[in-house]
C-alpha positions in Angstrom: -33.7 -77.5 18.2 -33.0 -75.3 21.1 -30.9 -73.0 19.0 -33.5 -72.0 16.6 -36.5 -70.7 18.8 -37.4 -67.1 19.7 -37.6 -68.2 23.2 -34.3 -69.9 23.7 -32.9 -68.9 27.0 -29.2 -68.4 28.0 -28.4 -70.3 31.2 -27.1 -68.3 34.3 -24.0 -70.3 34.4 -23.3 -69.5 30.7 -23.8 -65.7 31.3 -21.4 -65.9 34.2 -18.8 -68.0 32.2 -18.8 -65.3 29.3 -17.6 -62.7 31.8 -14.2 -64.5 31.7 -13.7 -64.1 28.0 -10.2 -62.4 27.8 -11.2 -60.1 24.9 -14.6 -59.0 26.6 -13.6 -59.0 30.2 -14.7 -56.0 32.2 -12.4 -54.9 35.1 -13.9 -55.5 38.5 -13.1 -52.2 40.3 -16.2 -51.1 42.0 -17.5 -51.4 45.7 -21.0 -51.0 47.3 -20.0 -47.2 48.0 -19.2 -46.8 44.3 -22.6 -48.1 43.3 -24.3 -46.1 45.8 -22.6 -43.0 44.5 -23.7 -44.0 40.9 -27.2 -44.4 42.2 -27.4 -41.0 44.0 -25.6 -39.4 40.9 -28.0 -40.5 38.3 -31.4 -40.0 40.4 -30.6 -36.5 41.8 -30.8 -34.3 38.8 -32.6 -31.0 38.0 -35.8 -32.6 39.1 -35.3 -31.9 42.7 -34.8 -28.1 41.9 -37.7 -27.6 39.6 -40.4 -30.6 40.0 -41.0 -30.2 43.7 -42.4 -26.6 43.7 -44.4 -26.9 40.6 -46.0 -30.2 41.6 -46.8 -28.7 45.0 -48.3 -25.6 43.5 -50.4 -27.2 40.7 -51.4 -30.6 41.9 -50.9 -31.6 45.5 -50.1 -28.7 47.8 -48.0 -29.6 50.9 -49.1 -33.2 50.6 -46.6 -33.5 47.8 -44.1 -34.7 50.4 -46.5 -37.8 50.7 -46.6 -38.1 47.1 -42.8 -38.6 47.1 -43.1 -41.2 49.8 -45.7 -43.1 47.9 -43.5 -42.9 44.6 -40.6 -44.2 46.6 -42.5 -47.2 47.8 -43.5 -48.1 44.3 -39.8 -47.7 43.3 -38.6 -49.7 46.2 -40.7 -52.6 45.0 -38.9 -52.8 41.7 -35.6 -51.9 43.5 -36.0 -55.1 45.5 -36.6 -57.1 42.4 -33.4 -55.6 40.7 -31.3 -56.4 43.8 -32.3 -60.1 43.8 -31.7 -60.4 40.0 -28.4 -58.4 40.1 -27.0 -60.5 43.0 -28.0 -63.7 41.4 -26.7 -62.9 37.7 -23.9 -60.5 38.3 -23.4 -59.7 34.6 -23.5 -56.6 32.6 -26.7 -55.6 30.9 -29.2 -55.4 33.7 -32.8 -56.1 32.5 -31.5 -57.3 29.1 -29.4 -60.1 30.7 -32.0 -61.0 33.3 -34.7 -61.4 30.6 -32.4 -63.7 28.5 -32.2 -66.0 31.4 -36.0 -66.1 32.0 -38.2 -65.2 29.1 -35.8 -65.9 26.3 -34.0 -64.3 23.5 -36.7 -62.4 21.7 -37.8 -60.8 25.0 -34.2 -60.0 25.9 -33.7 -58.2 22.6 -36.9 -56.2 23.1 -35.9 -55.1 26.5 -32.4 -54.4 25.5 -33.8 -52.2 22.4 -36.1 -50.5 25.0 -33.1 -49.8 27.2 -31.1 -48.3 24.3 -34.2 -45.9 24.1 -34.2 -45.2 27.8 -30.4 -44.3 28.1 -29.6 -42.8 24.7 -32.7 -40.4 24.7 -32.2 -39.8 28.4 -28.5 -38.7 27.8 -29.3 -36.5 25.0 -32.2 -34.8 26.6 -30.4 -34.2 30.0 -27.3 -33.0 28.2 -29.5 -30.3 26.5 -30.9 -29.4 29.9 -27.2 -29.1 31.2 -26.4 -26.8 28.4 -29.4 -24.5 29.3 -28.3 -24.5 32.9 -24.7 -23.7 31.9 -26.1 -20.6 30.0 -28.1 -19.5 33.1 -25.2 -19.9 35.5 -22.7 -18.1 33.4 -25.3 -15.4 33.1 -25.7 -15.3 36.9 -21.9 -15.1 37.2 -21.7 -12.0 34.8 -20.7 -14.0 31.6 -23.3 -13.4 28.8 -23.0 -16.2 26.2 -25.4 -18.5 24.3 -24.7 -22.1 24.4 -26.8 -22.8 21.2 -25.7 -21.1 18.0 -27.3 -21.1 14.6 -25.4 -23.1 11.8 -27.3 -22.7 8.6 -30.8 -23.9 9.2 -29.7 -25.9 12.2 -29.1 -24.8 15.7 -25.9 -26.3 17.2 -25.8 -26.8 21.1 -22.0 -26.5 21.8 -22.7 -26.7 25.5 -24.4 -30.2 25.3 -21.6 -31.5 22.7 -18.8 -30.3 25.0 -20.2 -32.1 28.1 -20.8 -35.4 26.1 -17.2 -35.2 24.8 -15.6 -34.8 28.2 -17.9 -37.5 29.6 -17.0 -39.9 26.9 -13.3 -39.6 27.5 -13.9 -40.2 31.3 -15.8 -43.4 30.6 -13.2 -44.8 28.2 -10.4 -44.1 30.7 -12.1 -46.4 33.3 -15.1 -47.0 35.4 -13.3 -46.4 38.6 -12.1 -43.1 37.4 -15.6 -42.2 36.3 -16.7 -43.3 39.8 -14.4 -40.9 41.6 -15.2 -37.9 39.3 -18.9 -38.7 40.0 -18.4 -38.8 43.7 -16.9 -35.4 43.6 -19.7 -33.8 41.6 -22.4 -35.8 43.5 -21.0 -34.4 46.8 -21.3 -30.8 45.4 -24.9 -31.3 44.3 -25.8 -33.1 47.7 -24.1 -30.2 49.5 -26.4 -27.8 47.6 -29.5 -29.8 48.4 -28.5 -29.8 52.1 -27.9 -26.0 52.0 -31.3 -25.6 50.6 -32.8 -27.7 53.3 -30.7 -26.1 56.3 -31.2 -22.5 54.9 -35.1 -23.0 54.1 -35.8 -24.3 57.6 -35.5 -20.9 59.2 -38.2 -19.6 56.7 -40.7 -22.3 57.5 -44.1 -21.1 58.8 -46.4 -23.6 60.3 -49.5 -22.2 58.9 -48.3 -22.8 55.3 -48.8 -26.5 56.0 -52.6 -26.0 56.7 -54.5 -27.6 55.1 -51.9 -30.3 54.5 -54.2 -32.0 51.9 -56.0 -29.0 50.3 -59.7 -29.5 49.3 -60.1 -31.2 45.9 -61.1 -29.3 42.8 -62.0 -30.1 39.3 -59.4 -31.5 36.9 -56.1 -30.0 36.5 -56.9 -27.4 33.9 -56.1 -30.3 31.8 -54.5 -28.8 28.9 -54.2 -32.0 27.1 -56.7 -33.4 24.9 -56.9 -36.2 22.3 -53.7 -38.0 21.8 -51.8 -35.5 24.1 -53.8 -36.6 27.2 -52.8 -39.6 29.3 -53.8 -43.1 28.2 -55.8 -43.5 31.4 -57.8 -40.3 30.5 -58.2 -41.4 27.0 -59.5 -44.9 28.0 -61.9 -43.5 30.8 -62.7 -39.9 30.1 -61.4 -39.0 33.5 -59.7 -35.6 33.4 -57.7 -35.7 36.7 -58.0 -34.0 39.8 -56.2 -31.1 41.5 -55.6 -31.3 45.1 -57.3 -33.7 47.6 -56.3 -37.3 48.1 -56.6 -38.0 44.3 -54.4 -34.9 43.5 -51.7 -36.5 45.9 -52.0 -39.7 44.1 -51.8 -38.0 40.7 -48.7 -36.3 42.0 -47.1 -39.4 42.9 -47.3 -40.6 39.3 -45.5 -37.4 38.3 -42.7 -37.3 40.9 -42.0 -41.0 40.5 -39.9 -40.0 37.6 -37.6 -38.1 39.8 -36.5 -41.6 41.1 -35.8 -43.1 37.8 -32.2 -44.2 37.2 -31.5 -46.5 40.2 -31.7 -49.4 37.6 -28.5 -48.3 36.0 -26.6 -49.5 39.0 -27.5 -53.0 38.1 -25.7 -52.6 34.7 -22.4 -52.3 36.5 -22.8 -55.7 38.5 -20.0 -57.3 36.4 -17.5 -54.6 37.3 -18.2 -55.0 41.0 -15.9 -56.7 43.4 -18.5 -58.6 45.6 -21.7 -58.2 43.5 -23.8 -60.5 45.6 -23.5 -58.1 48.5 -22.6 -54.7 46.9 -25.2 -54.4 44.2 -28.2 -54.8 46.5 -26.5 -52.3 48.9 -25.8 -49.8 46.1 -29.4 -50.0 44.8 -31.4 -49.9 48.0 -28.9 -47.5 49.5 -28.9 -45.0 46.9 -32.8 -45.2 46.8 -32.9 -44.6 50.6 -30.6 -41.5 50.4 -32.4 -39.8 47.8 -35.9 -40.4 49.3 -34.8 -38.6 52.4 -33.5 -35.7 50.6 -36.5 -35.4 48.3 -39.0 -35.6 51.1 -36.9 -33.0 53.3 -36.8 -30.6 50.3 -40.6 -30.8 49.7 -41.3 -30.1 53.5 -39.0 -27.2 53.4 -40.4 -25.7 50.1 -44.1 -25.9 51.0 -43.4 -24.6 54.6 -41.5 -21.5 53.1 -44.4 -20.1 51.1 -48.2 -20.9 50.6 -48.7 -23.6 48.0 -50.8 -21.2 46.0 -47.8 -19.0 45.2 -46.1 -22.2 43.7 -48.7 -22.4 40.9 -47.5 -22.1 37.3 -48.0 -18.5 36.1 -50.4 -17.5 33.2 -47.4 -16.9 30.9 -46.3 -20.5 31.5 -43.4 -19.7 34.1 -43.1 -22.5 36.4 -42.2 -22.3 40.1 -38.7 -23.6 41.3 -36.9 -23.8 44.7 -35.6 -20.5 43.7 -39.1 -19.1 43.6 -39.7 -19.9 47.3 -36.3 -18.3 48.3 -37.1 -15.2 46.2 -40.4 -14.9 47.9 -38.6 -14.7 51.1 -35.9 -12.1 50.0 -33.0 -14.7 49.5 -32.3 -13.9 45.8 -28.7 -15.2 46.0 -30.2 -18.6 46.4 -31.0 -18.7 42.7 -27.3 -18.8 41.8 -26.6 -21.7 44.3 -29.5 -23.7 43.0 -28.4 -23.3 39.4 -24.8 -24.5 40.2 -26.5 -27.5 42.1 -28.7 -28.2 39.1 -25.6 -28.1 36.8 -23.7 -30.4 39.0 -26.7 -32.6 39.2 -27.2 -33.0 35.4 -23.5 -33.6 34.8 -23.5 -37.0 36.7 -26.9 -37.9 35.3 -25.5 -37.9 31.8 -22.4 -39.8 32.7 -24.2 -42.5 34.3 -26.9 -42.8 31.7 -24.1 -43.1 29.2 -22.4 -45.7 31.2 -25.5 -47.8 31.4 -26.0 -47.4 27.8 -22.6 -48.8 27.0 -23.0 -51.8 29.3 -26.3 -52.8 27.9 -24.9 -52.6 24.2 -21.6 -54.4 25.4 -23.9 -57.4 26.7 -26.0 -57.4 23.6 -22.9 -57.4 21.4 -21.0 -60.2 23.4 -24.1 -62.4 22.7 -24.0 -61.6 18.9 -27.3 -59.8 18.8 -25.2 -56.7 17.7 -21.7 -57.0 16.0 -19.4 -58.9 18.3 -16.4 -56.7 17.4 -18.1 -54.0 19.5 -17.8 -56.0 22.6 -14.0 -55.9 22.7 -12.6 -54.0 25.9 -9.6 -51.8 25.8 -6.4 -51.4 28.0 -8.6 -49.7 30.7 -11.0 -52.6 30.9 -13.8 -50.8 29.4 -15.9 -51.3 26.1 -14.0 -48.4 24.3 -15.5 -48.9 20.9 -19.0 -48.9 22.1 -18.4 -46.1 24.4 -17.1 -43.9 21.7 -19.9 -44.7 19.4 -22.4 -43.9 22.1 -20.5 -40.6 22.7 -20.8 -39.6 18.9 -24.5 -40.5 18.8 -25.4 -38.9 21.9 -23.5 -35.8 20.9 -25.2 -35.5 17.5 -28.7 -35.8 19.0 -28.0 -33.3 21.8 -26.1 -31.0 19.6 -28.7 -30.7 16.7 -32.0 -32.2 17.8 -34.6 -30.8 20.3 -34.7 -33.8 22.7 -37.4 -32.4 24.9 -40.4 -34.1 23.2 -38.9 -37.5 23.6 -38.4 -37.2 27.4 -41.6 -39.2 28.2 -40.3 -42.1 26.1 -37.6 -42.5 28.8 -40.3 -43.0 31.4 -42.2 -45.6 29.5 -39.2 -47.5 28.6 -38.0 -47.5 32.2 -41.3 -48.8 33.5 -41.5 -51.4 30.9 -38.2 -52.6 32.0 -39.2 -52.7 35.7 -42.2 -54.8 34.8 -40.1 -57.5 33.0 -37.5 -57.6 35.9 -40.3 -58.0 38.5 -42.0 -60.9 36.6 -38.6 -62.3 36.0 -38.1 -62.8 39.7 -41.2 -64.9 39.9 -40.1 -66.9 36.9 -36.5 -67.7 38.0 -37.6 -68.5 41.6 -39.9 -71.2 40.0 -37.5 -72.5 37.3 -34.2 -72.2 39.2 -34.8 -72.4 43.0 -31.3 -73.9 43.4 -29.4 -70.8 42.5 -27.3 -69.0 45.0 -29.0 -65.5 45.7 -26.9 -62.8 47.5 -30.3 -61.0 48.2 -33.9 -62.4 48.2 -37.0 -60.3 47.7 -39.1 -60.8 50.7 -42.9 -61.7 50.5 -42.7 -63.3 47.1 -45.0 -63.3 45.1 -46.7 -60.4 46.8 -43.8 -57.7 46.4 -43.2 -58.6 42.5 -46.8 -58.5 41.9 -47.3 -55.2 43.6 -44.3 -53.7 41.6 -45.8 -54.9 38.4 -49.3 -53.2 39.3 -47.6 -50.0 40.4 -45.5 -49.7 37.2 -48.5 -50.4 35.1 -50.6 -47.8 36.8 -47.7 -45.3 36.2 -47.5 -46.2 32.6 -51.2 -45.6 32.2 -50.6 -42.0 33.2 -48.2 -41.3 30.4 -49.6 -39.6 27.3 -51.2 -41.7 24.5 -48.7 -40.0 22.1 -45.8 -41.3 24.2 -47.3 -44.9 23.8 -47.5 -44.4 20.1 -43.8 -43.3 19.8 -42.8 -46.2 22.1 -44.7 -48.8 19.9 -43.0 -47.4 16.7 -39.5 -47.8 18.2 -40.5 -51.4 19.5 -41.7 -52.3 15.9 -38.3 -51.0 14.5 -36.6 -53.3 17.2 -38.5 -56.2 15.9 -37.4 -55.6 12.3 -33.7 -55.3 13.4 -34.0 -58.6 15.3 -35.3 -60.6 12.5 -33.1 -59.1 9.9 -29.7 -59.3 11.8 -29.9 -60.4 15.4 -31.7 -63.7 15.2 -29.2 -64.9 12.4 -26.1 -63.9 14.3 -27.0 -64.9 17.8 -24.1 -66.6 19.4 -26.7 -68.7 21.4 -28.4 -69.7 18.1 -25.0 -70.8 16.4 -23.5 -72.6 19.3 -26.7 -74.1 20.9 -25.8 -73.1 24.4 -29.6 -72.9 25.2 -30.9 -73.9 28.5 -32.0 -77.4 27.9 -30.7 -78.4 31.4 -29.0 -76.0 33.8 -25.3 -76.7 34.6 -24.7 -78.6 36.8 -27.5 -80.8 35.8 -30.1 -81.5 38.5 -32.3 -84.5 37.8 -36.0 -84.7 38.4 -36.8 -85.6 42.1 -33.3 -84.8 43.3 -32.5 -82.0 45.8 -29.8 -79.6 44.5 -26.4 -80.1 45.8 -24.9 -77.6 48.3 
């Protein structure tokens, strides 16, 4: 029976038909421009203000700009696969929905559970970072206050909770309103980035680019051993390289994570007016914009000061963009950069929470989570799910140190990238008749390269991160067999993909 198996698939037609259910219908308000804004909003966070300088100083030197280009190429391979899927299956849920159509229900549940980890942990961790920047920015403006206060044996981060509360209200009031607010804040942080670039150009000294790829030296002072080292190092005994071509490649693995987030755009496909065209434009357009900005910032920062001055200090102090400006006597830039980072993190949290709510919405609509959660309110948003997510993220950000879990966001994202890239290959084989608003070029080469690039990056994460990830996945398997498998709507109704609708008989060409 198709309704009983772990690998029962949900047809594309059924997924699209579900978007018209009156009680669970999302409002179609978004355009390609809105999606591009969301993409830029979630990708440009504090990383551009901190990661660029320290990576240049510690690992790659001036060649860190090439590291960003390589990371962007790896990211673009996965982005092309997301664009094809989202234009073919314009349904909320992103990688979860795509996997349901290609690999079956169990794989879809696993990737959905994985995305819960990516978005929820990411939201909490970034909210805590926002709170820290708020304290710094207020201090620079002359207002001395702590955003974290002691409550009994706990520390309560009121800054993070305040941010999550405000963003939850915005997300409940409508995706279009969220997009407008995001556009305003994104404009502020992009303006700060452009100011950094324009201001920094006048301080560039050509001699700082020489040598562009510094001579290689022995492993990165690899502080990490045992389970704290990368899985690749643990398996091979290779301790890494500082500078040289290998250092540049190692830096690409690190700065790749500055690009993570564009996949959130795919979760809003169901709320887009013309998803076949708008979603690919939003995904690829936002990736192109942030790549140009990242490379420009790295060229400026490594041109302003010799890369040796950007190394992490013995006391653990990491270089930032502000370090380069301070070295050139532009101390006020620290205030501007803090404001930019604050704005950057605001939209990152909002879009991550948006992506989280849409994935859980799709899972609830399919019965893998309680169906009642999928009901939409008068604003055309999944109100119940959004409020629950807001409460959980606020608790996590308010009371728990989220920093240790940040790498779990990375492993979860890369796992999703691999499944989506493989899914493109599967769907091209099983459903060649589908209308695709965007087609990945050079199939199967591009999806295969995307899978290999993501696997390489996953190997560069710590073994401890892998252990935590596997524990989370094991918990997800338990939840699936205890609740989700028995309550699956597909399992109850039998709407599995025995034959796609409309039926195409063997040997016949699909109709146009």
